[in-house]
N, C-alpha and C positions, 0 to 999 in steps of 0.2 A: 230474497227470493222473488218478491213482487217486482223489484227493480229489474232483475234479470229477465223476468217474463215480459215486462213492458219493453225492454230493450230488444228482445227477440221479435216481438210483435211489430215494433217500429221498423226493424230490418226487413221483415217479410213484406210490410206495406210498401216500403221504398223500392224493394226489388220487384214487386208486382207492377210498379209504375216506373219502370226503368227510364223511359224516354223523358218523362217530366222531371224525374229526379236528376237526370243528367243535365237537362237544360237549366234547372235551378242551380246545380253545382257550378256549371260553367259560368253562368251569369254572375253568381255571387263571387266566384274566384276572380273574375275580371275586375269586379268592384273592389275586392280585397287587394289585388295587385296594385291597382291605380292609387288607392288610398294609402297603401303601405309605402309606395314610392314617394308620394307627396309628404307623408310623415317623415321619411328618411331625409328628405330635402329640408323640411322645416326643423327637424331635430338637429341637423348639421348646422343650420344657420344660427340656432340658439345655443350651440355648444361652444361658441367662440370664447376663449379665455375663461371658461368656467373652472378650469384647473388652478387658476391663480388663487393662492391662499388668502390674499388681501383684497380680493376682487371688490368687495363692498365698500372699500375705502379708497379705491383708485379712480381718479378723474382725469379727463383731458380738458385743457382750456381751449375753447373754440371762440371764433370771432364772427360777429354779425354786424353788417353795416346798414344804417338807416339813412334815408333822406330826411330833410327838415320836416317833411309832411308825415313822416312815420312809415313810409314805404320801405320794405326790405330790399336793399340793393344787392346784397350778397351774403352768403354763408360760407365760412372757410374754417378749415382746421388749422390753417396757417396763423402764425402769431408773429409778434415783433421780437427782434433779437433781445432787447433789454428786459423782456417780460419775466423770464425765469429768475434772474438774479434779484429783480425787484420784488417778486412774490416771496422769495426767501426772506427778504429783509422786512417786509411789511405784514406777512401772514404767519406768525409763529405757530398757529394751529395746524399748519401744513407740515407734517413730519418730514417729508421729502419732496423736493421739486427737481425735475430733470428736463433739460432741453434735448430735443431729438431732431436732428437735421438729416432727412432722407435725401440720398443723392442719386437714386435710380441705379443705372448700370455703371460699370467701370472696367477698365482693363487692369489686370493685376500681373505683375512680373515677380517671379520667384527665383532669385539667384541660387545656383547650386554649384558648390565647389567642385571643380574639375569636370563639370558637365555643362551642357548648353542650358541656358536659363529656361524656365517653364513660363509660358504665357497663357493666361486664362481670361476669358471674357465673362464677367459676372453681370447678369442682367437685372438682378433685384436683390433686395435684402441688405444693402449697404447703407450705413448711416454714421454721422458724427454724433456722438452721444456723451452725456455726462455720466460719471460713475454711479451717481445716485439712481439712475434708471434700473440698475441691477439690484437695488435694494427695494425698489417699488414692485418690480415684477419678479417672478420666481425663475431662477436659472439654476441648473444643476452643474456644478463645475467638475470637470474631469481632472484638470490640473490648472494651477494658477487661480487668479481671481481678477476682479475689476479694479482693484485699488490702484494698479499701475496706470489706469486711464486718467489719473490726475495729471500726468505728465504728457507733454506733446509727443507726437510721433510714436504713439503706442496703439496697439490694436488687440481685440479679442476675437476669436474665431469659433464658429459652430463646429462640432465634431466632424461632420461630413466635409466641410471646407478644409479643415486642417488635415484630414486624411487625404484629400485630393492633392493638397499642396506638398505634404511632407510624408505621405504613406502612413506613418505612425503618428496619430494625433498627440500622444504624450511627448513626442520629441519636438513639437512645434514651439514650445516655450523658449524664448530667447532668439528664435529665428527671425530673419528679416524678409518682409515682402515689400514691394514697391507699388505705389498707387498712381494710376493715370499715366499719361505719357510724360508728365512732369517727373515721374519716378520718385515720388515722395517716399522716403524710407520709413517703414513702420515696424516696430519691434513687437512680436507677439508676447503678451503678458498673461494670457489666459485662454483656455479652451473649455467650452461648455457643451452639454448635450444638445442636440438639435431640438428646437422648439416644435411642438405639435403643429400640424398643418392648420388647425383651427385656432389661429391666433391673429389678432390684428396688430401685433408688433413683430412682424416676420423678419427678425434680425438674424443675419447670417455672418456679417462682418461689421463689428462695432469699433469705430475709430475714435480716438480721444477727441473730445469736442474742441479742445484748444488747438488741435492740429489744423483744422479747417476754419475755425471761427476765432481768429486771432484778435478780432475786435470785440470779443465777448464782454469785456469789462469796461470798454470805452464807448461802445456804440450806444447812442441815445436817440436813434431814429425810431420814434414811436408811430410815425405815419405809414411806414412801409411794412407790408407783410412779406416776409421772405418765403419764397417758394420751397415747399418740402419741409418747412419748419413746424414742429409741434412741441407742445409742453404738457408733460404728465405730472400729476401731483398725487401724493399719498397723504390723506388726512389722518390726523391722530385719532385714536379710538374715542376720545371725548369731544371731538370737534362737532359743532353744529353747522352742517353745510348750508342750511337756509340762512343763517346769520352771515356766513362767509360770502354767500352769493349776494346778499343784501349790501355788502361792503364794496362790491366790485364797481358799481357806478361811480362812487366817489373816487375810487382808485383810478379809474379811467380819466376822470376830470383833472385829477392832480398830475397825471403823467403824460397825457396826450395833449401837451401844451401847444403844439404847432398847428392845431386845427384852425382852418379859415372858414369863411362863410359858405364856401362851396364844398368843403370836405364832408364826407358822410359821418353821421353820428356813430360812434363805435360802441359796441356792447360785447363784454366778455362773459362767458358762461362756463361753469364747471359741469362738464358732460360726464355722467357716470359711465364707467367702463362697460357695465352690463347693457347700456343703451347704444354704445358706440357702433356696433356692427350693423344694427338694423335701422339706425337713423341716417337716411340718405341725404339729409340736408348738408352735412359736413364731410361725408365720404370717409374712406379708410385708405391706408397705405396700399393695401392690396387692390382696392378699387373694384371688387367683384361681389360685394354684398348685395343681397336682395332687400328691397325696401319692405317696410312693414305692410304697405298696401299690397305688394306682390305676395307676401307670405299669407296675408289674410285671404287674398283671392284664391290662392292654391288650397287653403284649408276649406273654403266654401265649395270649391270644385270637388274635393275629396268627399265632402259630406253629400253633395249632390249625386255623385256616382254611386255611393253606397245606397242612397235613397232609391235611385233608379234600379239598382240590382234588387233591392228589397221589394220594389213595386212588382217586378217580374214574379217574384215568389208569391206575393199576395194575390196577384191576378190569377196565376195558375192554381194556387191552392184553393181559392174560393170557387173557381170554375170546376175544379176537380172534386169539390166537396159533394156535388150531386152524385157522383159514383160511389161515394163513401157514406151516403145517407143511411142505407140499410144497415151497414156495419155499425154505425153510431147508434141507430135505433135499437138494434139487438143488444148492444152493450148497455144501453140505458135501461132496457127491460130487465136485463140480468143484474141490475143493481149498481152499476158504476155511476158515481156522482159526476157532476159537471166539473168539479175541480180535478178529479182524476183524469177525465177526458182531456182537459186543457193541458195537464202535465204531460199526457201521452203525446199530444200533438206538438207541444213545445219541445219534447224530447226528440221527435222526428226532425223538427227544424234544427235542433242543436246538432244532430248527427250530420245533416246536410251542411250546416255551417262549419262544422269541424273539418269535413272533407274539403270544403271551399277554402278554408284557411290554409290547409296543407298545400292545395293546388296553387292558391294565390302566392304563398311563400316561394314555391318552386318557380312560378312565373317571374316573380320579382328577382330571384337569384339569377335567373337567365338574363333578365333585362338590365340588371345593374351595370354591367360594363358599357352598354350602349347609353344608358342614362348618364353615367360618369363622363363619357366622351361628349355628350350633348351639353351638360351643365358645367363641365370643367371642375368637377368636384370629386371627392373620394368617398363615396357612399359605400357602406358595408352593411350586410345583413348578418350581424354577429350577435346572436341572442345571449351569449355568455358574457361578452364584454359590455354589452348594452342592454341591461335588463329592462330599460324603458321600452325597448322594442317589443319584448315579450309582454309587458304590461299593456302596451297599446293593442296587441293582438287579442289578449284576453278581454279587454274592454270592448274591442270591436266585435268579437265573437258574441259577447253578451248582448250588445246593442243590436246586432243583426238578428239574433234569435228572438229578442223581444219585439223588435220593429217588424220583422217579417212574419213571425209566428203568432202574435197575439190576436190580430183581427181574424184570420182564418180559423183559429181555435174557437174564438167566441161564436163565429158563424156556425160551426159544427155543433156546438153544445146547445144551440138554441133550437135545433130541430125537434119537432114533435115526434116522439118515438113511433107512435101508431102510423102517422102519415109516412114516416121514413120507411117502415117495414112494408107498407102497401105501395111503395114507389110513387107517392103522390107529392114528392118534393120536386119543385121546378126551379128554374133559374131565378124566377121572381121571388120564390120562397126564401132564398138565401139573402135577399136584399143586396145583392152585389152588383147588379147591372150598372147602375149609375155610379157607384163607387169605382168599379173597374174602368169605366169610361174616364172618370176624373183622374185615375192613376195613369192611364195611358196618355192622357193629355199632359200630365206633369212630367212623365218620361220624355216626351218630345219637346216640351218647353226647355228642359235642361239640354237635350241634344242640340236643339236649334240655337240656344244661347251660345253654346260652345262653337257651333259652326259659324255664327255671326262674329264671335270674338276672333276665331281663327282667320276668317276672311279679312277682317279689318286690319289685324296685325300683319298679315301677308301683304295687303295692299300698301300699308305704311312702309314696310320694309322694301317693297318694290319701288315705292316713291323715293326712299333714301338712295337706292342703287341707281335710279335712272333720272333723278331730278338734275337739270343743268345747274352746276355749282358756280359757273362763271370762270372755270379754269379747267385745264386738262389734267386728268388723274390717271389715265391708263398709260401703261408702258413707261412709267417714271419710277426710278429707284433712288433712294437716299443712301448715301455712304457716310458713315460716321468717320470724322477726321480727328487726329490727335490735337490736343489743346496746348501743348507745350510751345512756347514762343519761338524756339528754334525750328521746330517742325512745321510751324505755321508758314514759314518762309517758302515751303515747298508746295503750298496750296495751288498757286497758279501753275506750277509745273505739272501737278497732277491733273488739273483741269485741261490744260493743253494736251497732255498725253491721252486723256480720255477722248478728247475730240478727234484724235487721230484713229481711234478704234472704229473699225467698220461696224455700222449699225447704231452709232451714237449720233443723235441729231442735234443736241445742244446740252450744255451743262452750266450750272450756276453754283457759286459759293454763297451760302446764305445762313441765316440764323434758324429758320424753320420754314416748313411748307406753308402754302396759303391757308389751309384749314387744318388746324392742329391745336393741341393743348399747349403748344409752345408759343413763343412771342411774349414780350413783356407788356404789361398794362401800365401806362405812364400818364403823367399830367400833360396838359396841352395848353400852350400860351399863344394867344393871337395878337399879331401886330406888336405894339409897344406896351400892351397891358402887363402890369406886374402881377396881377391876380390871374390864376389859371381859370379856364372856362369850367362851367359846372358839370363836366363829364370827363371821363377818362378815355384814352385812345389805346388801341393795340399797336405796338411798334414792331415792325418787321424790318429786317435789313438784309441786303444782298447786293451782288453786282448787277450790272444792267442786263445781263443775260437771263436774269430771273424772269423777266416779263415774257420773253420768247420761250423759255423752257416750259412755263406753265400756260402759255398762250393767253396771257392777260391782255385785256383790251382797254384803250384809253377812251374816256368820254370827252376830254378836253386837254389841251396843252401837248406836251411832248414827254418823252422818257428822259431821265436825268443823264448827264454825261458821265462817263466812267471815272470813278474815283474810289479810293478805299477809306475816305473820310467823308463826313457829312458836309456837303456844299449846297445841295439842292434837295427838295423834298417833294414826294408824290403822296397825295391823299386819295381817299375814295369818295364816292358820291354821298354816302351816309354822313360823313363828316361835314361835307358842304351843307347838307340839309340841316344838320344839327346846329350849324352856325347861323341858320336862318336865311341862307342864300337860295335864290330860285334857280340859278343856272350855274353849272360847273365852271363856266368861263370867269365868273365873278371872283373866284379865289386865286386865279392865276396871277402871279407876281406878288401876292401878299406875303408878308414875313411872318413865319410861325416857328415854334420851337417846342421842345419837350422838357425844357428846364427854364429857369428864370433868366439865365445868363445869355443864352445864344438864340438867335433868330436866323432862319434861312428862307429863301424864296420858294414858293410853291410853283413848280414848273409843269406839273401834270396832275390830272384827276383820273383815277382808274374807275372803270365801270364796276359797280358793286359785284362782289363775289362773296360766297359764304366763307368768312374767315374764322368761324367757330363751327361747332357741330350744329346739326339741324335742330337740336334741343333749344338753341338760343338764337336771338336775332343777330343780324349782321352788325358788327361793331364798327365804330369810327376807326379809321386806319391811317397810320402814318408810315411811309416807307422811306428809308434812308439807305445810303450806300456805305454806311459805317460798318466795316467788316471786322471790328475788334471782337464782337460777340459771335461772329459766324464760325460754326464748327461742323457744318455738314455740306456735302456736295450732292446736289440733286442733278440727276442725269435723265434726259428724255431719250428713249430708245426707239428704234424701228421695231415694231412688233414681230417682224419676220426674223427667224433664226435667233431668238432671244438667248437660248442656251449657249450658243457659240459666242455671242456678244458678251454675256456675263462671264464666261470663262476668260475671255481676253481682258476684261476689266480687272478681274482678280489678279492676273499675271502682271498687268500694268501697275496696279496698286502695290503689289509685293516688291516690284522693282524700285519704287520710290520710297515706300515705308516698309522695309523688310522686317522690322521688329514690332510693327503694329498689326493687330488682328483685324482682318478685313471683315466688315460687317455691313450688310445691306438690308434694306426693307423696301418692299414694293409699296408705293404710296397709296394705291387703291386698297391694299390689304390693311394698311394703317387706318384709313378712313372707315373701313368696315368694322374694325375692332372697337370703334367708339360706340357701336350699336349692338354689342354682344348680348347685353341683357334683353334687348328687344328681340333679337334673333332667337334667344333661348325661350322667351315668352311665346313667340310664334310657334316654335317647335313643340312646346308643351301643349299649347292649344290644339295643335294637329293631333297629337297623341291622344289627349283626353276626349276630344270631339269624336275621334274614331272609336274609342272605347265606349263612349256613351251611345253612339249609334249601334255598335255591335251588341251591347247589352239590350238595347231597345228592340233590335231585330230578333234577338233570341226570345225575348218576351212575346213579341208579336207572333213569332212562329209557333211558340208553344200555345198561345191563346187561340190562334186560328186553327191549330191542329185539334184542340179540344172542341172548338165550336163545330168544326166539320164532323167530328165524331158524334157530337150530340145531335146534329141536324142531318145525319146520314139518311134517315128515313124520309125526311122532308125533301132532301135533294133527289132521292129516288123517285118520289111521287111527282115532283116538278118535271123530271126528265121524261117520265112516262106520259105526262100531260103535254109534252112537246117543248119544254123549255130548252133554250140553246145553252151551249157552254158559256157564251159571253154573258148571258143573263144571270147564270148561277155565279160566275166569278164576280159580277157586279153586285150580287146579293151580299157577298161576304166583304167586298171592298169598300162599298159606299159609306158604311158606318165609320170605318177607320179613316177614310179620306176626310170625312167631316171632322173627326177628332183632331187630325193633323192640322186642319185649317184653324180650329179653335186654338190649338197650341201655338200656331204661328202668330195669331193676333195678340197673344199674351207675350211671346218671346220677342217680337219685333220692337215694340216700344221700350221694353226693359233693356234689351241688347243695345239699342240706339243710345239710350241714356248713359249707360256705363261705358261704352266704347267711345262716345263723344268726350266724356271726362278723361279717358285715357289718352285720346289724341291731343287734348289740350295741354298735355305735358310737353309737347313739342311746339316750338315757335313756328316751325314749318311743318305742316302736316297735310295729308290728303283729306278729302271728304269721305263720308261713309257711302253715300250714293244708293240709289234704289236698286242697282244691279245686285248688290250684296243680298238684299232681302229676297229678290226674285230668285237668285241662285239658291238661297237657303230653302225656300218653299219647294222649288223644283227638285232639289236633292232629297228633301223629306218625302215628297210624293213618290219619287222613283224608288226610294228605299222601301217605303211601305208597300207600294205596288208589287215590287219584286218579292218581298217577304210573304205578303198575303197571297199574291198571285200563284206562287209555286204550289202551295198547299191547296188552294181553292180550285185550281185547274185539275189537280189530281182527283179531288172530290167530284168535280163536275164530269170527269171522264170515266168515273167508276161505273161498273155495270149496275144499273138500277135494280135488276132482278135479285142480285146477290144482297144488296143493301136492304131490300124489302123482306127477303127471306130471313135475314139475320136479326130482325127486330121483333 
């Protein structure tokens, strides 16, 4: 009965102060929404492969390269081809070992009796795998199994793939699909249920390892890391992983026998599956994982936003306590204890918090589609399937109730009942003036930190988009070409046909674009030296039109003559400097090579261009005209009438390669895709900075509303004595302006420190600059002035006679 009575009293109190209750609910709900969205993102990131029944025993072998001085040269998930079979032989404590060779995309042909063949472009989820991978990870088989993958030219399919190819997944067993333009025949031996999206082994088409890795049992190249290659192991239940890890250095010494004085020191590590997704040193097949630093930063932002929302509540509640002083005094005289009063006030806070949780969940539900589009994830607000979300909301509700309600409750129960009944309680009596000031400062410290972060990320992204890269990136498309040797004979025909299309300015057959994740990293040999130089170079190849297509410029020498084999070499300025030469002209005519056997003359030096992403420094570069590895056609277009030109290119391609699927990418879009995580970070900063500002504005508005109500009589007297509207507005504004400046002097150095560390993740980056801090303080002052000004102007323009009569 007492609980019901307290509940009714709380409802009446909240309804009596509708405006402040509404401000508190909205402020708290925005904080709940922001923190819930961040929780869903973090929950999603940590949910990868948790469904694996043997998760605690699954490891990936990763590679780290060190210089002789101990400097980390690289971290890779790539491994050597002989690694898997050697681990099986030398580590009996490993229950299963499986090699996995990811291939990226591929064209698939499905022959159909009596019908036209079906052609499908698969862009991800294809790999050459050993059967043991299916014993390491959990797969649910619809029909068949992975045992047939011991034989070459066999394949297993995910259910959705089999349904797309054969309509009925169960009828796929025994059917033939053909891989690549080579049309390698593969017999389907198994169909399994689609893997969840939150897996770092996103296999959709698993091809027998012996099909594409015929040198598996004879390859002894321990120096080369094969692109896309990975090795997973399943430790036995009794295995001691620390002991197994301690054996790896000796394993490396015994097997990596080809190391020379300039080769990096190799280190192998058993990386636990549960760390695979968040450890950004080695990456994932999907390539979209958030780093632990980013996850930690998001968690801090969520906490800050909740604190900012709670600060609103505390400020308004302590300020409002003056109007509740008589009520509290009467209740104390009637015998209510301090503990009962605290419980009553915490109950009111819990009611507001519950309403805020409901509204925050509704806001989140509305925002999720936009957040999914922004983050390229599949977040859901399903409390039934994810009880951890419900647990988070319960913990969050308790935290907000205690954090927001405890201090105001303590302030209320400390009132002297006699003084409260006689209306002798003042703002100084509640001891909240300095605390409220500190809380306002903290609010704007958080808001300004997010503004600084947002501006720095935006400036860096603008730097990415507009920094001269040393080549043309606009209006260039790349066309995927078939790799079959007979179809390669038509490459030049296709290029010449493209050049005849109106709107095509130039075209080049090449191995990869100037700045991409493509291109091989190879050894480099100078003059007659039999030992390679102590650094690797990036190898690009293409025809002589490559330079004009991308508008590359020479620093010295000339372009190579046309040839489809290597006869001349072009290098970049970075390679010249790495060799200790002062002028690009010094290397012209020198004989160099990318293997021990062959040397070719250097005929030109390219001006440096960014041949990697802006996360990394410019790499030493060698360009050859060897077209054996070239499989894309890059085309520079006139930006006018692009749609018409692209349509003509499609028709031209279909005429020359009628059975090959036409696929193009815009080069500038490809470059932008390398910075998706940074784009997402910038967008998240924008959202959370806006929310922090909105919450702070709500708090300021509520606080200034209460202040004007408390000082209504003072304002009336000042107006009667001749005070202007400007002076009264200044009366309310100057204190808040001072608090904003204090917040800025705290936020500026903290923001500078953390954002400078963030920028250092990029080899090429912008500076922070004083303009960012000037903009931050201007925005803060404008927002404060607008929020405080609206209410204070109303108070200043009110009829003083009415305000004096009502007091």
